N, C-alpha and C positions, 0 to 999 in steps of 0.2 A: 504494500500499500504506500502510496506516494505521501511524503510528509506534508503537512498542511499548516495554515496559520494556527497559532496557539500551541503547536507541538514543540518540544525541546529538540535541539539539534542532537543527534545520537552522540554519545561520548566514545569516540574512537581515536586512534592515533593517525595522524597525518604527518607530513614532513615539510618543514620550512627550511629555507636557506638562511642559516645564521652567519655571524661575522667569521666563525671558524670552519664553516662548512655545514652539511645537512644535520638538522636537529629534529628528533621527533618531538611533537607536541600533541597533547590531548586536546580535542576540540572543546571540551568544557573549559579548559584553561584559556584557549585562544579567545573565545566568545565572551568570557565572564566579564561582567561589569561594563560592556562596551556595546555600541551600536555599529553593526558591521553591515555594509553593502556587500553582499556575496553574490557571485555570478559563476556559473559553471560552463565550461567548454568541453566538447567531446575530445579535443586534443589539441595541444600546442602545434603551432605551425601548420595546422590543417586549414584548408582555404577560407571558409567563413569565419572561423575563430581568429584567424591571422589578419585578415583584410577587413572585417566588419565588426566583430564583437569586441575584441580587446581595445582596439583604437578609440571606440566610443567612450570607453571607460577611462581611458588615458586622457582624452580630449576634455571630458566633463569631470575630471577628478576634483577641481577646485569647487565646482558647483555642488557636487555631491557632499564635499565637506562642509560647505556653507549650509547645506540643509541639514546638518547635525549628525552626520555619520562620523564615527571616530576613525574608521579605516575602511578600505575598499580591499576585498580579497577575491582571488580567483581560484577555483579548484578545477583540477582535471586528472583523468587517469593517465598520468605521466609520472615519470621518475622525477625527482627534485632537480636533477641536473639539466633535463630537457626544459622543464617548467621555467627554471632559473634563466637559462640562456635565451628562451623565448622572451621573458619579461625584459631583459636587457636589450635584445634586438629591437623590440618595439617601443623603447623609451619609457617603459613602465616600472623599471627598477627604481626602488625608493618611494614609489607612490603605491603600487598595488602589490599586496602580499600574495605570494604564491602558496597554496596549500596543496601539495602533491599527494595524490590519492592512488599511488602506483598499483595496487591491487584492487582497486575498487571497493575497498571496505566501506568508506563513507557513502559512495553512491548506492551501494546495496542497502546499507543501513537506512538510507533516506527514501528508498523505493524509486530511485531515478536512474537505475542502471540501464544501458542502452546496449543491446546485443549487436554488434558489427562484425561478428564472426565471418559472415558472408563476404565481407569486403577486405578481410585479412586484418582487421583492427582489433579483434578481441571484444571484450566487454568494456565499454566506456561508460561515461556519465552523460545524461541528457543535458541539453542547454537549458539553463534557467537563470533567473536573477531572483534575489530575495533580499529582505532586510531581517536581520537577526538582532534582537535586543536582549542582551544578558542571557544568551543562549536559547532564546525562545523565538521562533520564527513569527514575525509580525505579518509578513505576507510573502508569497512565493509565486512567481509566474514561470510555468514550464512550458517550452515550446512543444507544440504537437509534432512539429517536423523540426528536427535538430540541424537541419541543413540551412535553416533561415534564422534570422535574427530579427524578431518583432517585439513580442511581449517581453522578452529578456534583455532588451537593448539598454544602454546607458540612458537614452532619452525617456524610455519607459520607466526606468527606475526613478529618474528625476521627477516625473509627473506624479509618482505614487508617494513621494517623500512630502 
């Protein structure tokens, strides 16, 4: 079942890139006491994610912060090295936190896993955006088609804040 408004983010371990390299972090710790604009992409460097989804959040980063979010984070079923390289490549390093979900543990726990085995991509996460306040989902918009960025865009996120 897909996570919904009012649900707590499942407490699983993801990986962030720290000053000294990869660091595991519990989602309960990451989201605790903060308002986070969270979005998910099926994969770093994939066409829609690379050309449309992430750039909108980079472009509107200051506007999102001005609307009261403490941080902006992206999650993907990628290893932290790939996710970190992608954020650096797109000018998002230092702005957008990368939450690597390399084994799709978070995606499965949230009910947003996306089976792309037929395309050689394995299990990924659906494309969505959400606002999470102190670990509780205030709202979530999941794309029906993860090849497009409509309800999960940065612009849609700004409209909801």
